[in-house]
DOBAFI-688753 format. One record per residue (C-alpha): residue number from 1; chain; x, y, z. Coordinates in steps of 0.02 Angstrom, whole numbers. Example, Ala and Ser with C-alpha at 12.3 -4.5 7.8 and 13.67 -1.06 7.14 Angstrom:
BEGIN
{num:1	chaine:A	x:615	y:-225	z:390}
{num:2	chaine:A	x:684	y:-53	z:357}
//
This chain:
BEGIN
{num:1	chaine:A	x:837	y:1160	z:-3059}
{num:2	chaine:A	x:758	y:1005	z:-3134}
{num:3	chaine:A	x:758	y:843	z:-3037}
{num:4	chaine:A	x:792	y:682	z:-3130}
{num:5	chaine:A	x:743	y:508	z:-3070}
{num:6	chaine:A	x:902	y:478	z:-2969}
{num:7	chaine:A	x:875	y:628	z:-2856}
{num:8	chaine:A	x:696	y:575	z:-2818}
{num:9	chaine:A	x:753	y:399	z:-2769}
{num:10	chaine:A	x:887	y:470	z:-2654}
{num:11	chaine:A	x:762	y:574	z:-2556}
{num:12	chaine:A	x:644	y:424	z:-2537}
{num:13	chaine:A	x:777	y:310	z:-2460}
{num:14	chaine:A	x:805	y:410	z:-2300}
{num:15	chaine:A	x:617	y:429	z:-2273}
{num:16	chaine:A	x:590	y:243	z:-2299}
{num:17	chaine:A	x:733	y:201	z:-2180}
{num:18	chaine:A	x:664	y:317	z:-2046}
{num:19	chaine:A	x:491	y:240	z:-2063}
{num:20	chaine:A	x:563	y:64	z:-2046}
{num:21	chaine:A	x:662	y:113	z:-1891}
{num:22	chaine:A	x:509	y:195	z:-1810}
{num:23	chaine:A	x:401	y:43	z:-1852}
{num:24	chaine:A	x:527	y:-79	z:-1780}
{num:25	chaine:A	x:538	y:23	z:-1619}
{num:26	chaine:A	x:349	y:17	z:-1601}
{num:27	chaine:A	x:347	y:-171	z:-1628}
{num:28	chaine:A	x:488	y:-199	z:-1502}
{num:29	chaine:A	x:404	y:-90	z:-1371}
{num:30	chaine:A	x:247	y:-198	z:-1383}
{num:31	chaine:A	x:348	y:-354	z:-1338}
{num:32	chaine:A	x:380	y:-303	z:-1159}
{num:33	chaine:A	x:389	y:-442	z:-1030}
{num:34	chaine:A	x:364	y:-332	z:-876}
{num:35	chaine:A	x:208	y:-337	z:-770}
{num:36	chaine:A	x:75	y:-218	z:-835}
{num:37	chaine:A	x:42	y:-60	z:-734}
{num:38	chaine:A	x:-129	y:10	z:-773}
{num:39	chaine:A	x:-115	y:160	z:-657}
{num:40	chaine:A	x:56	y:234	z:-693}
{num:41	chaine:A	x:129	y:306	z:-533}
{num:42	chaine:A	x:295	y:395	z:-541}
{num:43	chaine:A	x:346	y:340	z:-366}
{num:44	chaine:A	x:454	y:186	z:-345}
{num:45	chaine:A	x:383	y:29	z:-265}
{num:46	chaine:A	x:208	y:-41	z:-268}
{num:47	chaine:A	x:125	y:128	z:-252}
{num:48	chaine:A	x:27	y:201	z:-108}
{num:49	chaine:A	x:-67	y:91	z:13}
{num:50	chaine:A	x:-237	y:173	z:23}
{num:51	chaine:A	x:-280	y:71	z:176}
{num:52	chaine:A	x:-130	y:136	z:274}
{num:53	chaine:A	x:-197	y:314	z:275}
{num:54	chaine:A	x:-322	y:333	z:416}
{num:55	chaine:A	x:-398	y:493	z:481}
{num:56	chaine:A	x:-369	y:536	z:662}
{num:57	chaine:A	x:-511	y:536	z:787}
{num:58	chaine:A	x:-583	y:706	z:833}
{num:59	chaine:A	x:-502	y:793	z:981}
{num:60	chaine:A	x:-608	y:800	z:1137}
{num:61	chaine:A	x:-590	y:899	z:1295}
{num:62	chaine:A	x:-574	y:778	z:1442}
{num:63	chaine:A	x:-683	y:798	z:1595}
{num:64	chaine:A	x:-527	y:809	z:1701}
{num:65	chaine:A	x:-352	y:849	z:1640}
{num:66	chaine:A	x:-280	y:745	z:1781}
{num:67	chaine:A	x:-354	y:589	z:1698}
{num:68	chaine:A	x:-249	y:611	z:1542}
{num:69	chaine:A	x:-110	y:483	z:1522}
{num:70	chaine:A	x:69	y:543	z:1539}
{num:71	chaine:A	x:150	y:579	z:1370}
{num:72	chaine:A	x:257	y:430	z:1320}
{num:73	chaine:A	x:364	y:434	z:1161}
{num:74	chaine:A	x:303	y:301	z:1041}
{num:75	chaine:A	x:145	y:265	z:1140}
{num:76	chaine:A	x:-28	y:274	z:1063}
{num:77	chaine:A	x:-114	y:443	z:1063}
{num:78	chaine:A	x:-297	y:457	z:1113}
{num:79	chaine:A	x:-335	y:530	z:940}
{num:80	chaine:A	x:-245	y:389	z:847}
{num:81	chaine:A	x:-359	y:283	z:737}
{num:82	chaine:A	x:-403	y:109	z:798}
{num:83	chaine:A	x:-482	y:22	z:648}
{num:84	chaine:A	x:-479	y:-153	z:723}
{num:85	chaine:A	x:-565	y:-97	z:884}
{num:86	chaine:A	x:-691	y:7	z:785}
{num:87	chaine:A	x:-731	y:-141	z:670}
{num:88	chaine:A	x:-756	y:-258	z:818}
{num:89	chaine:A	x:-873	y:-133	z:902}
{num:90	chaine:A	x:-970	y:-102	z:741}
{num:91	chaine:A	x:-998	y:-288	z:716}
{num:92	chaine:A	x:-1058	y:-314	z:894}
{num:93	chaine:A	x:-900	y:-389	z:967}
{num:94	chaine:A	x:-806	y:-345	z:1124}
{num:95	chaine:A	x:-666	y:-218	z:1089}
{num:96	chaine:A	x:-592	y:-249	z:1262}
{num:97	chaine:A	x:-537	y:-422	z:1204}
{num:98	chaine:A	x:-416	y:-340	z:1080}
{num:99	chaine:A	x:-325	y:-246	z:1219}
{num:100	chaine:A	x:-225	y:-401	z:1268}
{num:101	chaine:A	x:-98	y:-388	z:1128}
{num:102	chaine:A	x:-203	y:-419	z:974}
{num:103	chaine:A	x:-306	y:-566	z:1033}
{num:104	chaine:A	x:-437	y:-598	z:900}
{num:105	chaine:A	x:-617	y:-579	z:951}
{num:106	chaine:A	x:-708	y:-743	z:918}
{num:107	chaine:A	x:-873	y:-651	z:886}
{num:108	chaine:A	x:-790	y:-546	z:750}
{num:109	chaine:A	x:-710	y:-700	z:671}
{num:110	chaine:A	x:-875	y:-796	z:678}
{num:111	chaine:A	x:-971	y:-652	z:599}
{num:112	chaine:A	x:-847	y:-619	z:458}
{num:113	chaine:A	x:-825	y:-803	z:414}
{num:114	chaine:A	x:-1009	y:-853	z:427}
{num:115	chaine:A	x:-1020	y:-885	z:239}
{num:116	chaine:A	x:-858	y:-984	z:233}
{num:117	chaine:A	x:-677	y:-948	z:198}
{num:118	chaine:A	x:-585	y:-985	z:37}
{num:119	chaine:A	x:-405	y:-1036	z:74}
{num:120	chaine:A	x:-277	y:-951	z:-36}
{num:121	chaine:A	x:-395	y:-811	z:-87}
{num:122	chaine:A	x:-256	y:-681	z:-89}
{num:123	chaine:A	x:-146	y:-778	z:-211}
{num:124	chaine:A	x:-298	y:-822	z:-320}
{num:125	chaine:A	x:-349	y:-639	z:-329}
{num:126	chaine:A	x:-171	y:-583	z:-364}
{num:127	chaine:A	x:-157	y:-706	z:-510}
{num:128	chaine:A	x:-327	y:-653	z:-580}
{num:129	chaine:A	x:-282	y:-469	z:-564}
{num:130	chaine:A	x:-115	y:-497	z:-652}
{num:131	chaine:A	x:-204	y:-584	z:-796}
{num:132	chaine:A	x:-333	y:-443	z:-805}
{num:133	chaine:A	x:-194	y:-312	z:-810}
{num:134	chaine:A	x:-104	y:-408	z:-947}
{num:135	chaine:A	x:-262	y:-414	z:-1054}
{num:136	chaine:A	x:-296	y:-228	z:-1025}
{num:137	chaine:A	x:-120	y:-158	z:-1032}
{num:138	chaine:A	x:-161	y:-30	z:-1165}
{num:139	chaine:A	x:-122	y:-14	z:-1347}
{num:140	chaine:A	x:55	y:-4	z:-1418}
{num:141	chaine:A	x:63	y:186	z:-1419}
{num:142	chaine:A	x:-17	y:198	z:-1246}
{num:143	chaine:A	x:119	y:84	z:-1176}
{num:144	chaine:A	x:254	y:174	z:-1273}
{num:145	chaine:A	x:203	y:345	z:-1206}
{num:146	chaine:A	x:155	y:281	z:-1032}
{num:147	chaine:A	x:-28	y:332	z:-1048}
{num:148	chaine:A	x:-143	y:295	z:-900}
{num:149	chaine:A	x:-270	y:162	z:-954}
{num:150	chaine:A	x:-331	y:119	z:-779}
{num:151	chaine:A	x:-502	y:202	z:-789}
{num:152	chaine:A	x:-541	y:132	z:-961}
{num:153	chaine:A	x:-488	y:-44	z:-909}
{num:154	chaine:A	x:-596	y:-46	z:-752}
{num:155	chaine:A	x:-746	y:47	z:-827}
{num:156	chaine:A	x:-855	y:-112	z:-834}
{num:157	chaine:A	x:-826	y:-141	z:-648}
{num:158	chaine:A	x:-869	y:37	z:-599}
{num:159	chaine:A	x:-1017	y:60	z:-483}
{num:160	chaine:A	x:-1146	y:189	z:-537}
{num:161	chaine:A	x:-1196	y:261	z:-369}
{num:162	chaine:A	x:-1353	y:345	z:-433}
{num:163	chaine:A	x:-1419	y:188	z:-517}
{num:164	chaine:A	x:-1385	y:90	z:-357}
{num:165	chaine:A	x:-1473	y:226	z:-256}
{num:166	chaine:A	x:-1628	y:208	z:-364}
{num:167	chaine:A	x:-1619	y:18	z:-352}
{num:168	chaine:A	x:-1612	y:28	z:-162}
{num:169	chaine:A	x:-1755	y:154	z:-156}
{num:170	chaine:A	x:-1864	y:41	z:-266}
{num:171	chaine:A	x:-1827	y:-103	z:-147}
{num:172	chaine:A	x:-1883	y:4	z:1}
{num:173	chaine:A	x:-1712	y:23	z:81}
{num:174	chaine:A	x:-1689	y:184	z:180}
{num:175	chaine:A	x:-1550	y:292	z:105}
{num:176	chaine:A	x:-1515	y:431	z:231}
{num:177	chaine:A	x:-1339	y:469	z:167}
{num:178	chaine:A	x:-1375	y:509	z:-14}
{num:179	chaine:A	x:-1232	y:568	z:-126}
{num:180	chaine:A	x:-1257	y:739	z:-205}
{num:181	chaine:A	x:-1336	y:750	z:-376}
{num:182	chaine:A	x:-1209	y:766	z:-518}
{num:183	chaine:A	x:-1192	y:938	z:-595}
{num:184	chaine:A	x:-1224	y:965	z:-778}
//
């Protein structure tokens, strides 16, 4: 069967219409006003809080079982993590000063603020991070198909542990806890 010019034009119209619809959908998807999410998590909310997950302390056998505190529902366990107390002890403060209901150790505060404190640092960093995420939100198709662009966006800020190890060694810094060599 021979095709004349009218049949050819009729088959081109639906293809052209489909291409225009697909193109307009792509353009509209790029005009999103929502906050950019570089690391796409499927869970609702702000995502996991990596600082809320703390390992427990190792279990130890007490010298005397009669010295163990009585089990109290809701009370702190001896193996529960105590990051504030551990930080105070590591920085040379007195952990016993924290036992009185969260009293801040002046030595810890003095040591951590010795170079000054910038008021409003959290809001400044949040605004800078939002701007960074907006600039690095991915290309149109990456946003359309919810592609993770987190690692590409933060690649410039990534720390090369092996280069830093060599830099420390050249400076004469002892590096007793060396990361394993990469395979390959």
